[in-house]
DSSP file (Angstrom, degrees, kcal/mol; ACC not computed):
  #  RESIDUE AA STRUCTURE BP1 BP2  ACC     N-H-->O    O-->H-N    N-H-->O    O-->H-N    TCO  KAPPA ALPHA  PHI   PSI    X-CA   Y-CA   Z-CA
    1    1 A M              0   0    0      0, 0.0     2,-0.2     0, 0.0     0, 0.0   0.000 360.0 360.0 360.0 134.1   85.7  152.3   92.8
    2    2 A K        -     0   0    0      1,-0.1     2,-0.2     2,-0.0     5,-0.0  -0.499 360.0-115.5 -74.2 134.7   83.6  151.4   89.8
    3    3 A S    >>  -     0   0    0     -2,-0.2     3,-1.1     1,-0.1     4,-0.7  -0.482  13.8-135.6 -69.1 138.1   81.7  154.1   88.1
    4    4 A L  T 34 S+     0   0    0      1,-0.2     3,-0.5     2,-0.2    45,-0.1   0.769  97.2  77.1 -64.1 -24.4   77.9  153.8   88.3
    5    5 A E  T 34 S+     0   0    0      1,-0.3    44,-0.3    44,-0.1    -1,-0.2   0.826 108.1  26.4 -58.1 -33.4   77.7  154.7   84.7
    6    6 A H  T <4 S+     0   0    0     -3,-1.1    -1,-0.3    42,-0.1     2,-0.2   0.433  98.8 110.3-108.7  -2.0   78.8  151.2   83.6
    7    7 A E     <  -     0   0    0     -4,-0.7     2,-0.6    -3,-0.5    42,-0.3  -0.517  62.5-139.2 -77.5 139.3   77.6  149.3   86.7
    8    8 A R        -     0   0    0     -2,-0.2     2,-0.3    40,-0.1    -2,-0.1  -0.891  30.9-148.2 -95.3 125.9   74.7  146.8   86.4
    9    9 A L  B     -A   47   0A   0     38,-3.2    38,-4.4    -2,-0.6     2,-0.1  -0.686   8.7-123.9-107.1 146.6   72.7  147.3   89.5
   10   10 A T     >  -     0   0    0     -2,-0.3     4,-2.4    36,-0.2     5,-0.2  -0.388  36.6-107.0 -74.2 163.1   70.5  145.1   91.6
   11   11 A I  H  > S+     0   0    0     34,-0.4     4,-2.5     1,-0.2     5,-0.2   0.870 121.5  54.3 -60.9 -36.7   66.9  146.1   92.2
   12   12 A G  H  > S+     0   0    0      2,-0.2     4,-2.3     1,-0.2    -1,-0.2   0.904 109.5  46.4 -63.5 -41.3   67.8  147.1   95.8
   13   13 A R  H  > S+     0   0    0      2,-0.2     4,-2.7     1,-0.2     5,-0.2   0.891 111.8  51.0 -68.9 -39.7   70.6  149.4   94.6
   14   14 A V  H  X S+     0   0    0     -4,-2.4     4,-2.0     2,-0.2     6,-0.2   0.924 110.9  49.5 -61.7 -44.2   68.3  150.9   92.0
   15   15 A A  H  X>S+     0   0    0     -4,-2.5     5,-1.8    -5,-0.2     4,-1.0   0.924 112.8  47.2 -60.1 -45.3   65.7  151.5   94.6
   16   16 A E  H  <5S+     0   0    0     -4,-2.3     3,-0.4     1,-0.2    -2,-0.2   0.933 114.7  44.8 -62.6 -48.0   68.2  153.1   96.9
   17   17 A L  H  <5S+     0   0    0     -4,-2.7    -1,-0.2     1,-0.2    -2,-0.2   0.770 120.2  40.1 -71.2 -26.5   69.8  155.4   94.3
   18   18 A S  H  <5S-     0   0    0     -4,-2.0    -1,-0.2    -5,-0.2    -2,-0.2   0.483 103.8-125.6-101.1  -4.0   66.4  156.5   92.9
   19   19 A N  T  <5S+     0   0    0     -4,-1.0     2,-0.4    -3,-0.4    -3,-0.2   0.894  70.2 125.0  58.9  41.7   64.7  156.8   96.3
   20   20 A V      < -     0   0    0     -5,-1.8    -1,-0.2    -6,-0.2    -2,-0.2  -0.976  64.6-107.6-128.9 141.7   61.9  154.5   95.1
   21   21 A G     >  -     0   0    0     -2,-0.4     4,-2.0     1,-0.1     5,-0.2  -0.310  22.0-120.9 -69.9 153.1   60.8  151.4   96.8
   22   22 A V  H  > S+     0   0    0      1,-0.2     4,-2.4     2,-0.2     5,-0.2   0.905 115.3  52.7 -58.4 -43.3   61.6  147.9   95.4
   23   23 A E  H  > S+     0   0    0      1,-0.2     4,-2.3     2,-0.2    -1,-0.2   0.848 106.1  54.0 -64.6 -32.6   57.8  147.1   95.2
   24   24 A T  H  > S+     0   0    0      2,-0.2     4,-2.7     1,-0.2    -1,-0.2   0.916 107.9  49.9 -65.5 -42.2   57.3  150.3   93.2
   25   25 A I  H  X S+     0   0    0     -4,-2.0     4,-2.0     2,-0.2    -2,-0.2   0.922 111.0  48.9 -61.7 -43.8   59.9  149.2   90.7
   26   26 A R  H  X S+     0   0    0     -4,-2.4     4,-2.4     2,-0.2    -1,-0.2   0.896 110.4  51.5 -63.1 -39.7   58.3  145.8   90.4
   27   27 A Y  H  X S+     0   0    0     -4,-2.3     4,-2.3     1,-0.2    -2,-0.2   0.938 108.6  50.5 -61.8 -46.5   54.9  147.5   89.9
   28   28 A Y  H  X>S+     0   0    0     -4,-2.7     5,-2.4     1,-0.2     6,-1.1   0.860 109.5  52.2 -60.6 -35.2   56.4  149.7   87.1
   29   29 A E  H ><5S+     0   0    0     -4,-2.0     3,-1.0     2,-0.2    -1,-0.2   0.937 109.1  48.7 -65.0 -46.2   57.8  146.6   85.5
   30   30 A R  H 3<5S+     0   0    0     -4,-2.4    -2,-0.2     1,-0.3    -1,-0.2   0.866 112.6  49.0 -61.8 -35.0   54.4  144.9   85.6
   31   31 A E  H 3<5S-     0   0    0     -4,-2.3    -1,-0.3    -5,-0.2    -2,-0.2   0.551 114.1-119.1 -81.8  -7.6   52.8  148.0   84.1
   32   32 A G  T <<5S+     0   0    0     -3,-1.0    -3,-0.2    -4,-0.6    -2,-0.1   0.645  79.6 122.0  80.7  15.2   55.5  148.2   81.4
   33   33 A I  S   <S+     0   0    0     -5,-2.4     2,-0.3    -6,-0.2    -4,-0.2   0.837  81.0  23.0 -79.9 -33.4   56.8  151.6   82.4
   34   34 A I  S    S-     0   0    0     -6,-1.1     2,-0.3    -9,-0.2    -2,-0.3  -0.952  90.4-110.5-127.8 154.3   60.3  150.2   83.0
   35   35 A Q        -     0   0    0     -2,-0.3    -6,-0.1    -3,-0.1    -5,-0.1  -0.623  20.6-134.7 -85.2 137.8   61.9  147.2   81.5
   36   36 A Q        -     0   0    0     -2,-0.3    11,-0.0    -7,-0.2    -1,-0.0  -0.819  26.5-133.4 -88.2 119.4   62.6  144.1   83.6
   37   37 A P        -     0   0    0      0, 0.0    10,-0.1     0, 0.0     3,-0.1  -0.366  24.3-102.9 -72.0 154.7   66.1  143.0   82.7
   38   38 A P        -     0   0    0      0, 0.0     8,-0.7     0, 0.0     2,-0.4  -0.324  38.0-100.2 -71.1 158.5   66.7  139.3   82.1
   39   39 A R  B     -B   45   0B   0      6,-0.2     2,-0.8     1,-0.0     3,-0.4  -0.641  33.8-132.0 -76.8 134.3   68.4  137.1   84.8
   40   40 A I  S >  S-     0   0    0      4,-0.9     3,-1.6    -2,-0.4     4,-0.1  -0.807  83.2 -19.2 -92.7 113.3   72.0  136.6   84.0
   41   41 A G  T 3  S-     0   0    0     -2,-0.8    -1,-0.2     1,-0.3     3,-0.1   0.827 123.3 -59.5  60.2  34.1   72.8  132.9   84.3
   42   42 A G  T 3  S+     0   0    0     -3,-0.4    -1,-0.3     1,-0.2     3,-0.1   0.561 114.1 118.6  73.5   7.2   69.7  132.3   86.4
   43   43 A S  S <  S-     0   0    0     -3,-1.6    -1,-0.2     1,-0.2    -2,-0.1   0.000  74.1 -52.9 -89.3-163.8   71.0  134.8   89.0
   44   44 A I        -     0   0    0     -5,-0.1    -4,-0.9     1,-0.1    -1,-0.2  -0.319  64.7 -96.4 -71.4 158.4   69.5  138.0   90.2
   45   45 A R  B     -B   39   0B   0     -6,-0.2     2,-0.5    -3,-0.1   -34,-0.4  -0.493  31.8-151.6 -76.3 144.7   68.5  140.7   87.7
   46   46 A R        -     0   0    0     -8,-0.7   -36,-0.2    -2,-0.2   -38,-0.0  -0.981   9.9-150.4-122.0 122.6   70.9  143.5   86.9
   47   47 A Y  B     -A    9   0A   0    -38,-4.4   -38,-3.2    -2,-0.5     2,-0.1  -0.657  15.8-118.5 -94.4 143.7   69.5  146.8   85.9
   48   48 A P    >   -     0   0    0      0, 0.0     3,-1.9     0, 0.0     4,-0.4  -0.421  29.5-110.3 -74.1 157.5   71.2  149.3   83.6
   49   49 A Q  T >> S+     0   0    0    -44,-0.3     3,-1.5   -42,-0.3     4,-1.0   0.820 113.8  71.8 -55.1 -33.9   72.1  152.8   85.0
   50   50 A D  H 3> S+     0   0    0      1,-0.3     4,-2.5     2,-0.2    -1,-0.3   0.752  82.6  71.2 -58.4 -24.3   69.4  154.3   82.7
   51   51 A T  H <> S+     0   0    0     -3,-1.9     4,-2.4     1,-0.2    -1,-0.3   0.885  95.6  52.0 -60.0 -38.3   66.7  152.7   84.9
   52   52 A I  H <> S+     0   0    0     -3,-1.5     4,-2.3    -4,-0.4    -1,-0.2   0.918 109.0  49.3 -64.7 -43.1   67.6  155.3   87.6
   53   53 A H  H  X S+     0   0    0     -4,-1.0     4,-2.3     1,-0.2    -2,-0.2   0.912 111.4  49.8 -61.4 -42.2   67.2  158.1   85.2
   54   54 A R  H  X S+     0   0    0     -4,-2.5     4,-2.5     1,-0.2    -2,-0.2   0.906 109.9  50.2 -64.3 -41.9   63.8  156.7   84.1
   55   55 A L  H  X S+     0   0    0     -4,-2.4     4,-2.5     2,-0.2    -1,-0.2   0.875 109.6  51.1 -65.3 -37.4   62.7  156.4   87.7
   56   56 A H  H  X S+     0   0    0     -4,-2.3     4,-2.6     2,-0.2     5,-0.2   0.913 109.8  50.7 -63.5 -42.0   63.7  160.0   88.3
   57   57 A F  H  X S+     0   0    0     -4,-2.3     4,-2.6     2,-0.2    -2,-0.2   0.941 111.4  48.0 -58.3 -48.5   61.7  161.1   85.3
   58   58 A I  H  X S+     0   0    0     -4,-2.5     4,-2.4     1,-0.2    -2,-0.2   0.931 112.7  47.6 -60.6 -47.9   58.6  159.1   86.5
   59   59 A R  H  X S+     0   0    0     -4,-2.5     4,-2.3     1,-0.2    -1,-0.2   0.915 113.1  47.8 -61.7 -44.1   58.8  160.6   90.0
   60   60 A R  H  X S+     0   0    0     -4,-2.6     4,-1.3     1,-0.2    -1,-0.2   0.913 111.8  49.8 -65.3 -42.0   59.2  164.2   88.8
   61   61 A A  H  <>S+     0   0    0     -4,-2.6     5,-2.3    -5,-0.2    -1,-0.2   0.891 110.4  51.0 -64.0 -38.4   56.4  163.8   86.3
   62   62 A Q  H ><5S+     0   0    0     -4,-2.4     3,-2.0     1,-0.2    -2,-0.2   0.906 105.5  55.7 -64.1 -41.0   54.2  162.4   89.1
   63   63 A E  H 3<5S+     0   0    0     -4,-2.3    -1,-0.2     1,-0.3    -2,-0.2   0.816 104.9  54.2 -59.6 -29.8   55.1  165.4   91.3
   64   64 A L  T 3<5S-     0   0    0     -4,-1.3    -1,-0.3    -3,-0.2    -2,-0.2   0.367 127.7-100.2 -87.9   5.0   53.8  167.6   88.5
   65   65 A G  T < 5S+     0   0    0     -3,-2.0     2,-0.2     1,-0.3    -3,-0.2   0.495  72.2 144.7  96.7   4.0   50.5  165.8   88.5
   66   66 A F      < -     0   0    0     -5,-2.3    -1,-0.3    -6,-0.1     2,-0.1  -0.564  43.9-130.7 -79.4 140.1   50.9  163.4   85.6
   67   67 A S     >  -     0   0    0     -2,-0.2     4,-2.6     1,-0.1     5,-0.2  -0.334  27.9-104.3 -78.3 167.0   49.3  160.0   85.9
   68   68 A L  H  > S+     0   0    0      1,-0.2     4,-2.4     2,-0.2     5,-0.2   0.874 123.6  52.7 -62.2 -36.2   51.2  156.8   85.1
   69   69 A Q  H  > S+     0   0    0      2,-0.2     4,-1.9     1,-0.2    -1,-0.2   0.931 111.0  46.3 -63.9 -44.0   49.4  156.5   81.8
   70   70 A E  H  > S+     0   0    0      1,-0.2     4,-2.5     2,-0.2    -2,-0.2   0.884 111.4  52.3 -65.4 -37.7   50.3  160.1   80.9
   71   71 A I  H  X S+     0   0    0     -4,-2.6     4,-2.8     2,-0.2     5,-0.2   0.903 106.6  53.0 -64.9 -40.6   53.9  159.4   82.0
   72   72 A T  H  X S+     0   0    0     -4,-2.4     4,-2.0     1,-0.2    -1,-0.2   0.912 110.1  48.6 -59.6 -41.8   54.0  156.3   79.7
   73   73 A E  H  X S+     0   0    0     -4,-1.9     4,-2.4     2,-0.2    -2,-0.2   0.910 111.0  49.9 -64.7 -42.1   52.8  158.6   76.9
   74   74 A L  H  X S+     0   0    0     -4,-2.5     4,-2.1     1,-0.2    -2,-0.2   0.908 110.5  49.9 -63.4 -41.4   55.5  161.2   77.7
   75   75 A L  H  X S+     0   0    0     -4,-2.8     4,-1.0     1,-0.2    -1,-0.2   0.878 110.1  51.4 -63.7 -36.5   58.2  158.5   77.7
   76   76 A S  H >< S+     0   0    0     -4,-2.0     3,-0.5    -5,-0.2    -2,-0.2   0.913 109.5  49.1 -65.9 -42.7   56.9  157.3   74.4
   77   77 A I  H 3< S+     0   0    0     -4,-2.4     5,-0.4     1,-0.2    -2,-0.2   0.874 105.9  58.9 -62.4 -37.0   57.1  160.7   72.9
   78   78 A R  H 3< S+     0   0    0     -4,-2.1    -1,-0.2    -5,-0.2    -2,-0.2   0.787  84.7  98.8 -64.8 -27.6   60.6  161.1   74.3
   79   79 A S  S X< S-     0   0    0     -4,-1.0     3,-1.9    -3,-0.5     4,-0.2  -0.322  94.4 -88.3 -61.9 144.3   61.7  158.1   72.3
   80   80 A I  T 3  S+     0   0    0      1,-0.3    -1,-0.1     2,-0.1    -2,-0.1  -0.278 108.3   6.3 -58.6 130.5   63.5  159.0   69.1
   81   81 A G  T 3  S+     0   0    0      2,-0.3    -1,-0.3    -3,-0.1    -3,-0.1   0.513 101.9 100.2  79.3   5.7   61.1  159.5   66.2
   82   82 A K  S <  S-     0   0    0     -3,-1.9     2,-0.3    -5,-0.4    -2,-0.1   0.295  90.3 -32.7-108.2  11.1   57.9  159.1   68.1
   83   83 A G        -     0   0    0     -4,-0.2     2,-0.3    -5,-0.1    -2,-0.3  -0.986  56.3-104.4 165.6-173.4   56.9  162.7   68.5
   84   84 A S    >>  -     0   0    0     -2,-0.3     4,-1.1    -3,-0.1     3,-1.0  -0.854  39.8 -96.8-137.3 172.4   57.9  166.3   69.0
   85   85 A C  H 3> S+     0   0    0     -2,-0.3     4,-2.5     1,-0.3     5,-0.2   0.816 118.5  66.5 -61.2 -30.6   58.1  168.9   71.7
   86   86 A S  H 3> S+     0   0    0      1,-0.2     4,-2.2     2,-0.2    -1,-0.3   0.848  97.7  53.4 -62.7 -32.4   54.7  170.2   70.5
   87   87 A K  H <> S+     0   0    0     -3,-1.0     4,-2.1     2,-0.2    -1,-0.2   0.882 108.5  49.4 -67.7 -37.4   53.1  166.9   71.6
   88   88 A V  H  X S+     0   0    0     -4,-1.1     4,-2.4     2,-0.2    -2,-0.2   0.905 109.7  51.3 -66.5 -41.1   54.6  167.4   75.0
   89   89 A V  H  X S+     0   0    0     -4,-2.5     4,-2.8     2,-0.2    -2,-0.2   0.899 108.1  53.0 -62.8 -40.2   53.3  171.0   75.1
   90   90 A E  H  X S+     0   0    0     -4,-2.2     4,-2.2     2,-0.2    -2,-0.2   0.934 111.2  45.6 -58.2 -47.3   49.8  169.7   74.2
   91   91 A K  H  X S+     0   0    0     -4,-2.1     4,-2.2     1,-0.2    -2,-0.2   0.869 112.9  50.8 -65.9 -36.8   49.9  167.2   77.0
   92   92 A T  H  X S+     0   0    0     -4,-2.4     4,-2.5     2,-0.2    -2,-0.2   0.906 109.4  50.3 -67.2 -41.8   51.2  169.9   79.4
   93   93 A D  H  X S+     0   0    0     -4,-2.8     4,-2.2     2,-0.2    -2,-0.2   0.900 110.0  50.8 -62.3 -40.5   48.4  172.2   78.4
   94   94 A L  H  X S+     0   0    0     -4,-2.2     4,-2.2     2,-0.2    -2,-0.2   0.918 110.5  49.1 -62.6 -43.5   45.8  169.5   79.0
   95   95 A K  H  X S+     0   0    0     -4,-2.2     4,-2.3     1,-0.2    -2,-0.2   0.901 109.8  52.0 -63.4 -41.0   47.3  168.9   82.4
   96   96 A L  H  X S+     0   0    0     -4,-2.5     4,-2.4     2,-0.2    -1,-0.2   0.899 108.7  50.4 -61.9 -40.9   47.2  172.6   83.2
   97   97 A A  H  X S+     0   0    0     -4,-2.2     4,-2.1     2,-0.2    -1,-0.2   0.901 110.1  50.4 -63.4 -41.0   43.5  172.7   82.2
   98   98 A Q  H  X S+     0   0    0     -4,-2.2     4,-2.1     2,-0.2    -2,-0.2   0.897 110.3  50.0 -64.0 -39.6   42.8  169.8   84.5
   99   99 A I  H  X S+     0   0    0     -4,-2.3     4,-2.4     2,-0.2    -2,-0.2   0.910 108.4  52.5 -65.0 -42.1   44.6  171.5   87.3
  100  100 A E  H  X S+     0   0    0     -4,-2.4     4,-2.2     1,-0.2    -2,-0.2   0.904 108.7  50.8 -60.4 -40.9   42.6  174.7   86.7
  101  101 A E  H  X S+     0   0    0     -4,-2.1     4,-2.5     1,-0.2    -1,-0.2   0.908 109.9  50.2 -61.9 -41.8   39.3  172.6   86.9
  102  102 A K  H  X S+     0   0    0     -4,-2.1     4,-3.0     2,-0.2    -2,-0.2   0.890 108.1  53.0 -63.7 -39.6   40.5  171.1   90.2
  103  103 A I  H  X S+     0   0    0     -4,-2.4     4,-2.4     2,-0.2    -1,-0.2   0.923 109.7  48.2 -62.1 -44.0   41.3  174.5   91.6
  104  104 A V  H  X S+     0   0    0     -4,-2.2     4,-2.2     2,-0.2    -2,-0.2   0.932 113.5  47.7 -60.8 -46.1   37.7  175.7   90.7
  105  105 A D  H  X S+     0   0    0     -4,-2.5     4,-2.5     1,-0.2    -2,-0.2   0.908 111.7  49.8 -61.9 -42.7   36.3  172.6   92.3
  106  106 A L  H  X S+     0   0    0     -4,-3.0     4,-2.6     2,-0.2    -1,-0.2   0.881 110.1  50.3 -65.9 -37.7   38.4  173.0   95.5
  107  107 A K  H  X S+     0   0    0     -4,-2.4     4,-2.3     2,-0.2    -1,-0.2   0.895 111.4  49.0 -65.5 -39.5   37.3  176.7   95.8
  108  108 A R  H  X S+     0   0    0     -4,-2.2     4,-2.2     2,-0.2    -2,-0.2   0.912 112.3  48.4 -65.0 -42.5   33.7  175.6   95.5
  109  109 A L  H  X S+     0   0    0     -4,-2.5     4,-2.5     2,-0.2    -2,-0.2   0.909 110.4  51.2 -63.4 -44.1   34.2  172.9   98.1
  110  110 A K  H  X S+     0   0    0     -4,-2.6     4,-2.4     1,-0.2    -2,-0.2   0.921 110.2  49.4 -59.7 -45.0   35.9  175.4  100.4
  111  111 A S  H  X S+     0   0    0     -4,-2.3     4,-2.2     1,-0.2    -1,-0.2   0.913 110.9  49.5 -61.4 -44.0   33.1  177.8  100.1
  112  112 A A  H  X S+     0   0    0     -4,-2.2     4,-2.3     1,-0.2    -1,-0.2   0.913 111.9  48.3 -63.6 -42.3   30.5  175.1  100.8
  113  113 A L  H  X S+     0   0    0     -4,-2.5     4,-2.7     1,-0.2    -2,-0.2   0.891 110.9  50.6 -66.0 -39.2   32.3  173.9  103.9
  114  114 A L  H  X S+     0   0    0     -4,-2.4     4,-2.3    -5,-0.2    -1,-0.2   0.900 110.1  50.7 -64.7 -39.1   32.7  177.5  105.2
  115  115 A T  H  X S+     0   0    0     -4,-2.2     4,-0.8     2,-0.2    -2,-0.2   0.930 113.1  44.9 -63.0 -46.5   29.0  178.1  104.7
  116  116 A V  H >< S+     0   0    0     -4,-2.3     3,-0.8     1,-0.2     4,-0.5   0.916 112.9  51.6 -63.8 -43.3   28.1  174.9  106.6
  117  117 A K  H >< S+     0   0    0     -4,-2.7     3,-1.5     1,-0.2    -1,-0.2   0.890 104.3  56.9 -61.4 -39.9   30.6  175.7  109.3
  118  118 A D  H 3< S+     0   0    0     -4,-2.3    -1,-0.2     1,-0.3    -2,-0.2   0.734  99.4  61.1 -65.6 -21.5   29.1  179.2  109.8
  119  119 A C  T << S+     0   0    0     -4,-0.8     2,-0.3    -3,-0.8    -1,-0.3   0.647  84.1 101.4 -75.9 -15.1   25.7  177.6  110.5
  120  120 A C    <   -     0   0    0     -3,-1.5     9,-0.1    -4,-0.5    -3,-0.0  -0.548  58.4-160.3 -79.9 130.2   27.1  175.8  113.5
  121  121 A A        -     0   0    0     -2,-0.3     2,-0.7     1,-0.1    -1,-0.1   0.538  25.7-146.5 -81.5  -7.7   26.3  177.3  116.9
  122  122 A Q  S    S+     0   0    0      1,-0.2    -1,-0.1     3,-0.1    -2,-0.1   0.160  88.1  68.6  62.5 -18.5   29.3  175.3  118.2
  123  123 A Q  S    S+     0   0    0     -2,-0.7    -1,-0.2     2,-0.1     3,-0.1   0.519  74.3 106.3-101.8  -7.4   27.5  174.8  121.5
  124  124 A A  S    S-     0   0    0      1,-0.1     5,-0.1     4,-0.1    -2,-0.0  -0.356  82.5 -97.5 -70.6 151.2   24.8  172.5  120.2
  125  125 A P    >   -     0   0    0      0, 0.0     3,-2.3     0, 0.0     4,-0.2  -0.327  37.0-109.1 -65.0 154.6   25.0  168.8  121.1
  126  126 A S  G >  S+     0   0    0      1,-0.3     3,-1.1     2,-0.2     6,-0.1   0.789 117.2  61.7 -60.7 -29.0   26.6  166.7  118.4
  127  127 A D  G 3  S+     0   0    0      1,-0.2    -1,-0.3     5,-0.1    -3,-0.0   0.589 111.3  40.8 -74.3  -6.3   23.2  165.1  117.4
  128  128 A K  G <  S+     0   0    0     -3,-2.3    -1,-0.2     4,-0.0    -2,-0.2   0.225  82.8 135.3-117.5   9.9   22.0  168.6  116.5
  129  129 A C    <>  -     0   0    0     -3,-1.1     4,-2.6    -4,-0.2     5,-0.2  -0.445  49.1-148.7 -66.2 122.4   25.1  169.7  114.8
  130  130 A P  H  > S+     0   0    0      0, 0.0     4,-2.0     0, 0.0    -1,-0.2   0.815  96.1  57.7 -61.6 -31.2   24.3  171.5  111.5
  131  131 A V  H  > S+     0   0    0      2,-0.2     4,-0.8     1,-0.2   -14,-0.1   0.953 111.8  39.8 -64.5 -49.0   27.5  170.4  109.9
  132  132 A L  H >> S+     0   0    0      1,-0.2     3,-0.7     2,-0.2     4,-0.7   0.893 113.7  54.6 -67.9 -39.1   26.7  166.7  110.5
  133  133 A E  H >X S+     0   0    0     -4,-2.6     3,-1.0     1,-0.2     4,-0.8   0.856 101.2  60.3 -60.5 -35.4   23.1  167.2  109.6
  134  134 A N  H 3< S+     0   0    0     -4,-2.0     3,-0.5     1,-0.3    -1,-0.2   0.805  96.4  60.6 -63.9 -29.1   24.1  168.7  106.3
  135  135 A F  H << S+     0   0    0     -4,-0.8    -1,-0.3    -3,-0.7    -2,-0.2   0.773 103.5  50.8 -70.6 -24.0   25.9  165.5  105.4
  136  136 A Y  H <<        0   0    0     -3,-1.0    -1,-0.2    -4,-0.7    -2,-0.2   0.664 360.0 360.0 -82.9 -17.7   22.5  163.7  105.7
  137  137 A A     <        0   0    0     -4,-0.8    -1,-0.2    -3,-0.5    -2,-0.1   0.486 360.0 360.0 -67.3 360.0   20.8  166.2  103.4
C-alpha cells in the first residue's frame, strides 16, 4: 500500500481525508487560501499531502472563531520569514477581546429577552402577547 505522504491525491480523496466538502475546497481555492494544483497532462488535478494539513489548520482555526481572512493572515505569518509568534499572540488577543465583547452582548440580549418574557401573562391571545408587541416597539 502506498504511503499517503508521497501520494498525490484527487480532490475527492482530499475532501474525504480532511472531512471537508469538495465545494469547500474549491471555495478555498477561489479565495486563495489553498493552492489549486495544475492539471497533469490535461487530466484531473492531484493535490499534495500538505493540502490535508492546511485544511485541518483552517478547520481548527474556524472552530476557535477565526474568520477566513484572519486564517489567511495566520497562514501567512506561519510562512517562513513572514512573522513571529508574537504576531500570532497579538491576533489571538484580538480574537479573545472580540469574544469577550460577544459574551457581553449575549448576556445583555439574554437579560432583555428574560425581561420581555416575564411581562407575558402566557394566557393572553397571541395578538395581545407582550413579547410579540415588544418586537413592534
